[in-house]
matplotlib code that plots the C-alpha trace (Angstrom):
import matplotlib.pyplot as plt

x = [-0.1, 3.1, 4.2, 0.9, 0.5, 4.0, 2.7, -0.3, 1.7, 4.2, 1.1, -0.1, 3.2, 3.1, 0.1, 1.0, 4.0, 1.7, -0.7, 1.9, 2.9, -0.4, -0.1, -3.6, -3.1, -2.0, -5.3, -7.1, -5.9, -6.3, -9.5, -10.3, -8.7, -10.3, -13.7, -13.0, -12.1, -15.1, -17.4, -15.9, -15.9, -19.7, -20.7, -19.0, -20.4, -24.2, -24.3, -22.0, -24.3, -27.2, -25.1, -23.6, -26.4, -28.4, -25.6, -25.3, -29.1, -29.7, -26.8, -27.7, -31.5, -33.0, -30.4, -30.5, -27.4, -28.7, -30.6, -27.8, -25.7, -28.1, -28.7, -25.3, -24.8, -27.6, -26.6, -22.8, -23.9, -26.6, -23.8, -20.9, -23.0, -25.1, -21.6, -20.4, -22.9, -22.4, -18.8, -19.8, -22.3, -19.6, -16.9, -19.7, -20.5, -16.6, -15.5, -18.4, -18.4, -19.1, -21.6, -20.7, -19.9, -22.9, -21.5, -20.4, -24.1, -25.3, -23.1, -23.8, -25.0, -27.7, -27.2, -27.7, -31.3, -32.8, -32.5, -35.7, -37.7, -36.9, -40.5, -40.0, -36.4, -38.0, -40.5, -38.1, -36.5, -39.6, -38.7, -42.0, -40.4, -37.2, -35.2, -34.8, -33.4, -30.4, -30.3, -30.5, -28.0, -30.3, -28.4, -31.0, -33.8, -31.4, -30.5, -34.2, -34.6, -31.6, -32.9, -36.6, -35.1, -32.4, -34.8, -37.7, -34.8, -33.5, -37.5, -38.1, -38.6, -35.5, -36.4, -34.6, -35.5, -34.2, -31.2, -30.6, -31.5, -29.1, -26.4, -26.6, -26.3, -23.5, -21.8, -22.5, -20.9, -17.8, -17.6, -17.9, -15.6, -12.8, -13.8, -12.8, -9.6, -8.6, -9.4, -7.6, -4.4, -4.8, -5.4, -2.2, -3.3, -6.3, -4.7, -2.3, -5.1, -7.2, -4.3, -3.4, -6.8, -7.0, -3.9, -4.9, -8.1, -6.1, -3.8, -6.5, -9.2, -9.7, -9.8, -9.3, -11.4, -14.9, -15.5, -12.7, -13.9, -17.1, -14.5, -12.4, -15.2, -16.1, -12.5, -11.7, -15.0, -14.2, -10.4, -11.7, -13.9, -11.4, -8.7, -10.1, -13.8, -13.9, -10.6, -12.0, -15.0, -12.8, -10.6, -13.8, -14.6, -10.9, -9.8, -6.6, -7.6, -4.0, -4.5, -7.8, -6.6, -3.5, -5.7, -8.5, -6.4, -6.8, -10.3, -10.0, -7.4, -9.9, -13.0, -10.4, -10.4, -13.4, -15.7, -18.0, -18.4, -20.8, -17.9, -15.5, -17.1, -15.4, -12.1, -13.6, -15.2, -11.6, -9.7, -12.1, -11.9, -8.4, -6.4, -8.6, -9.6, -13.3, -15.7, -17.4, -20.4, -19.8, -18.5, -20.9, -24.0, -22.4, -20.7, -23.3, -25.4, -22.8, -22.5, -25.9, -26.8, -23.4, -22.7, -20.9, -19.1, -22.3, -24.3, -21.8, -21.9, -26.0, -25.8, -23.0, -23.8, -27.5, -26.2, -24.1, -27.0, -29.8, -27.2, -26.7, -30.2, -31.0, -32.8, -30.1, -31.7, -31.6, -29.9, -32.8, -33.4, -30.2, -30.5, -33.4, -31.2, -28.6, -31.5, -32.5, -29.1, -28.7, -31.7, -31.2, -27.2, -28.9, -31.2, -28.3, -26.9, -23.2, -22.4, -20.5, -22.2, -25.3, -25.0, -24.9, -28.0, -29.6, -28.4, -29.8, -33.2, -33.4, -32.4, -35.0, -37.7, -37.2, -37.1, -33.5, -31.3, -30.2, -28.0, -25.7, -24.7, -23.6, -20.8, -19.5, -19.2, -15.6, -14.5, -16.8, -14.3, -12.3, -14.8, -16.4, -13.1, -12.5, -16.0, -16.1, -13.0, -14.0, -17.7, -15.6, -13.1, -16.4, -18.2, -14.6, -14.7, -18.2, -17.6, -14.8, -17.0, -19.8, -17.2, -15.8, -19.4, -20.2, -16.8, -18.0, -21.7]
y = [0.1, 2.5, 1.8, 2.5, 5.9, 6.8, 6.3, 8.4, 11.3, 11.1, 11.4, 14.5, 16.1, 15.2, 16.6, 19.8, 20.1, 19.6, 22.3, 24.8, 24.4, 25.4, 23.8, 23.6, 19.8, 18.6, 20.7, 18.4, 14.9, 15.5, 16.9, 13.8, 11.2, 13.2, 12.9, 9.2, 8.3, 10.3, 8.4, 5.1, 5.7, 6.8, 3.7, 1.5, 3.7, 3.1, -0.7, -0.7, 1.4, -1.0, -4.3, -3.2, -2.0, -5.4, -7.7, -6.5, -6.4, -10.0, -11.2, -9.8, -8.2, -9.8, -9.3, -6.3, -4.9, -3.9, -1.2, -0.4, 0.3, 2.6, 4.4, 4.9, 6.0, 8.5, 10.0, 10.7, 12.0, 14.5, 15.5, 16.0, 17.9, 20.0, 21.0, 22.0, 24.4, 26.0, 26.5, 28.2, 30.2, 31.4, 32.1, 34.1, 36.3, 36.8, 37.6, 39.2, 39.4, 42.7, 43.2, 43.1, 46.2, 47.6, 47.4, 43.9, 42.9, 44.9, 42.7, 39.5, 36.8, 34.4, 31.7, 28.3, 27.4, 23.4, 23.8, 22.0, 23.2, 21.3, 20.0, 18.6, 17.6, 14.9, 13.5, 12.9, 10.6, 8.3, 6.3, 5.4, 2.6, 0.3, 1.4, 5.3, 5.7, 3.7, 5.7, 9.2, 8.0, 9.2, 7.8, 8.3, 6.3, 3.8, 3.3, 3.3, 0.3, -1.6, -1.2, -2.4, -5.5, -6.4, -6.2, -8.1, -10.9, -11.0, -11.7, -14.0, -17.7, -19.8, -21.3, -22.3, -19.2, -17.1, -18.5, -18.2, -14.5, -14.0, -16.2, -13.7, -10.5, -11.5, -12.8, -9.5, -7.8, -10.1, -8.9, -5.2, -5.5, -6.9, -4.1, -1.4, -2.9, -2.9, 0.8, 1.8, 0.0, 2.3, 5.3, 7.3, 8.2, 9.5, 11.8, 13.4, 14.5, 15.9, 17.7, 18.9, 20.5, 21.6, 23.9, 25.2, 26.4, 28.1, 29.7, 31.1, 32.0, 35.2, 34.4, 37.7, 40.4, 41.0, 37.4, 36.8, 37.0, 34.6, 32.0, 32.4, 31.8, 28.4, 27.3, 27.8, 26.3, 23.2, 23.2, 23.4, 20.8, 18.5, 19.2, 19.9, 18.8, 15.5, 14.5, 15.3, 13.0, 10.2, 11.4, 10.9, 7.6, 6.5, 6.0, 7.6, 10.3, 9.9, 6.4, 6.7, 9.1, 7.2, 4.5, 6.8, 9.2, 7.6, 8.2, 11.5, 12.4, 10.8, 12.9, 16.2, 15.5, 13.8, 16.4, 13.3, 11.4, 9.0, 8.3, 7.9, 5.1, 2.3, 3.6, 4.5, 1.1, -0.6, 2.1, 1.2, -2.5, -3.5, -0.5, 0.3, -3.1, -2.1, -4.8, -5.6, -5.9, -2.3, -0.4, -1.9, -0.9, 2.6, 4.0, 3.9, 5.7, 8.5, 9.0, 10.4, 11.8, 12.6, 16.0, 18.3, 20.5, 21.0, 21.9, 24.8, 25.8, 26.0, 28.0, 30.5, 31.2, 31.8, 34.2, 36.0, 36.3, 37.3, 39.8, 41.4, 41.3, 43.5, 40.5, 39.5, 37.7, 38.0, 35.3, 33.5, 33.0, 32.2, 29.3, 28.2, 28.3, 26.2, 23.6, 24.4, 23.9, 20.2, 19.0, 20.0, 19.0, 15.3, 15.1, 16.2, 13.8, 12.9, 14.2, 17.2, 20.6, 18.7, 21.3, 24.4, 23.4, 22.7, 26.0, 27.8, 26.0, 27.2, 30.7, 31.0, 29.8, 32.8, 35.2, 36.0, 37.2, 34.4, 36.0, 36.3, 32.8, 33.1, 35.2, 32.4, 30.0, 31.2, 30.1, 27.1, 24.4, 24.8, 24.7, 21.7, 19.7, 20.9, 20.1, 16.5, 15.7, 17.0, 14.9, 11.8, 12.1, 12.5, 9.4, 7.4, 8.9, 7.8, 4.4, 4.3, 4.7, 3.0, 0.2, 0.2, 0.6, -2.5, -4.1, -3.5, -5.2]
z = [0.2, 0.5, -3.0, -4.5, -2.3, -3.5, -7.2, -6.4, -5.1, -8.1, -10.5, -8.4, -9.0, -12.6, -12.9, -11.0, -13.5, -16.8, -15.2, -15.0, -18.5, -19.4, -22.9, -24.8, -26.2, -22.3, -20.8, -23.8, -23.4, -19.3, -19.7, -21.3, -19.0, -16.2, -18.0, -18.5, -14.7, -13.3, -15.6, -14.7, -10.9, -11.1, -13.3, -10.5, -7.6, -8.7, -8.7, -5.8, -3.6, -4.1, -4.0, -0.7, 1.2, -0.2, 0.8, 4.2, 5.0, 3.7, 5.9, 9.3, 8.5, 11.2, 13.9, 16.3, 15.3, 12.0, 14.1, 16.2, 13.4, 11.9, 14.9, 15.5, 12.0, 11.8, 15.0, 14.2, 10.7, 12.3, 15.1, 12.6, 10.0, 12.8, 14.0, 10.5, 10.0, 13.3, 12.6, 9.5, 11.0, 13.8, 10.9, 9.0, 12.1, 12.9, 9.5, 8.4, 4.5, 3.3, 0.6, -3.3, -5.0, -6.9, -10.3, -9.8, -8.7, -11.9, -13.8, -12.1, -14.7, -13.9, -12.1, -13.7, -13.8, -13.4, -9.5, -7.9, -4.9, -1.6, -1.9, -5.5, -4.4, -1.8, -4.2, -6.6, -4.2, -4.2, -7.3, -9.5, -11.4, -10.5, -13.6, -13.8, -10.4, -12.0, -15.5, -13.5, -10.9, -8.2, -5.0, -2.5, -4.9, -5.2, -1.4, -0.8, -3.7, -2.0, 1.9, 0.7, -1.4, 1.2, 4.0, 2.1, 1.2, 5.0, 5.9, 3.4, 4.5, 3.3, -0.5, -3.5, -5.0, -2.3, -2.3, -6.3, -5.8, -3.1, -4.8, -7.5, -5.8, -3.8, -7.2, -8.8, -5.9, -5.9, -10.0, -8.8, -6.5, -9.2, -11.5, -8.8, -7.9, -11.3, -11.8, -8.7, -10.0, -13.0, -11.0, -10.9, -14.8, -13.6, -10.4, -12.9, -15.2, -12.0, -10.9, -14.2, -14.5, -11.1, -11.5, -14.8, -13.1, -10.5, -13.0, -14.9, -12.4, -10.4, -6.7, -4.9, -4.6, -2.8, -2.7, -0.7, 2.8, 1.6, 0.2, 3.4, 5.5, 3.3, 3.4, 6.9, 8.4, 6.1, 7.5, 10.8, 10.4, 8.7, 11.1, 14.5, 14.6, 13.1, 14.7, 18.5, 17.7, 16.9, 20.0, 22.1, 20.9, 21.9, 18.0, 17.0, 14.1, 12.2, 12.2, 10.6, 8.0, 7.0, 6.1, 4.7, 2.5, -0.9, -0.7, 0.7, -2.4, -4.9, -3.5, -3.8, -7.6, -8.5, -6.5, -5.9, -2.8, -4.7, -7.5, -4.8, -2.8, -4.3, -2.9, 0.3, 1.1, -0.4, 2.0, 4.8, 4.6, 3.7, 5.3, 8.2, 9.0, 9.5, 9.4, 6.1, 7.8, 9.0, 6.4, 3.1, 5.3, 6.8, 3.9, 1.1, 3.6, 4.3, 0.7, 0.8, 3.7, 5.6, 3.8, 6.1, 4.0, 1.9, 5.0, 5.5, 1.9, 2.1, 5.0, 4.7, 0.8, 1.7, 4.4, 1.8, -0.8, 1.6, 3.0, -0.8, -1.1, 1.8, 3.5, 6.2, 9.1, 12.8, 15.1, 15.5, 11.9, 11.4, 14.0, 11.9, 8.7, 10.5, 10.6, 7.1, 6.0, 8.1, 6.6, 3.0, 3.2, 4.2, 1.4, -1.0, -3.7, -3.4, -7.2, -8.3, -8.0, -6.4, -3.4, -5.6, -7.4, -4.0, -2.8, -5.6, -5.5, -1.5, -2.1, -4.9, -3.0, -0.6, -3.0, -2.8, -5.1, -7.1, -9.6, -6.5, -6.5, -10.1, -8.9, -6.7, -10.0, -10.9, -7.1, -6.7, -8.2, -5.3, -2.7, -4.1, -4.2, -0.5, 0.5, -1.3, 0.5, 3.9, 3.3, 2.5, 5.9, 7.6, 6.3, 7.0, 11.0, 10.9, 9.5, 12.3, 15.2, 14.5, 13.6, 17.2, 18.7, 16.7, 18.2, 21.6, 21.3]

ax = plt.figure().add_subplot(projection="3d")
ax.plot(x, y, z, "-o")
ax.set_aspect("equal")
plt.show()
C-alpha cells in the first residue's frame, strides 16, 4: 500500500507540472482522461451502493445489530453535520463578509437554472419505477430500493428461489469489487489528469476581490471541521485520528479531485476494509448511507452561501432566523446527492424559494470548483470517521 501511495503522490506531482505548462494539447488530453475516470467511477458507484446495502441487510437483516448500526450512523451523521453548520455560522459572524460592490451585482449573470424546490427534491427521491433511479444516478432512490430489497430478502422464508437471488447479488458484488480493484490499479493516470486540470483552473481563475471573505469563511470552516472537529469526535470515542486518516487518505485524495463522494465510494469502501480493517458488515452498510446523507461540507456551504446572498439582497436575518437556517442547512445537506455541483444547485433552489437575489450566487461559480473539491474531501473524511466510530461501537456490542 505504501508503494501505491508513492505512485499516487508521483502522479500528483506530474499533474502539477503539466498544469503549470498550460499547453493546449495537454489540457485537452488531461480533460479527456479526467472525464473518463469520473464516468468510470460513477458507473461503478451506482451498483456498488445498491449491492453493498442489499448484501449487508440480507446477511444480518434480522439481527438487532442492524438497527444498532443504523442508529449510530444517523446519530454521528447528524451531530457532525450540525457542528459543521454551526462552525460556518460562527465564522460568518466573525469574518463578516461585506456586500458586493453595486457594479459587480449589476454585471452579474443569472445563476444556472434547473434547481428543483426542496419539496420537489424530496419527491424526486421516491422511485416510481425500478429502472429510472439507476439511469439517472439518483443515489437516494437507489438506496431506498436497495434497503427495501435487502430487508425483504432478509425476512423471506428460506427457499430455492431466495438462495438463487442472494447468490446472484453476492456474485455481482464480487464482480464489481474486482472491477474496482482494476480501476484503482490504473488510478495514477487519473490523478495526474485531475491535478493538471486543477492547476490550470487556478492559473486562469480570479480568486481575490469582493468574494475573498466569503471564500475565507467557507474554506476556514471546512479546515476547522476537517482538522479539529472530526478528529475530536474520534478522540472522544478512543480512536487515533492519524491512524484513520492514513488508512483513508486514498479516498480523501480521490474525493478532492473527482468532487463526488458517490464516485469515490468504491475507493472509500476499499480503504476502510483493506487499510483500516473495518468489519465489512459495517463498512458496506455505513459508507453507502453516509455517501448520500453525511454532507458536512454541504451544510456549511448552504448556510454561508444563503446568508451571503440574503445579505446582498437586503434580507439579512437575525440570530434567531440564522439558527433556523442552520437546521434548514442540515436537513438540506442530508437530502443532497453526492455528485459534483449537487450542493450548488440545491442552494440555488433554496434561495430561489425565499425570493433572494439568485444572480448573486452566479458570482460564486468562478471559485466554486475549489470549494467543491475541499467540501467533497471533507465529506468523505467525515464518512470515514463515522464508519470508524460505528465500527468500534459494533465491536463492543
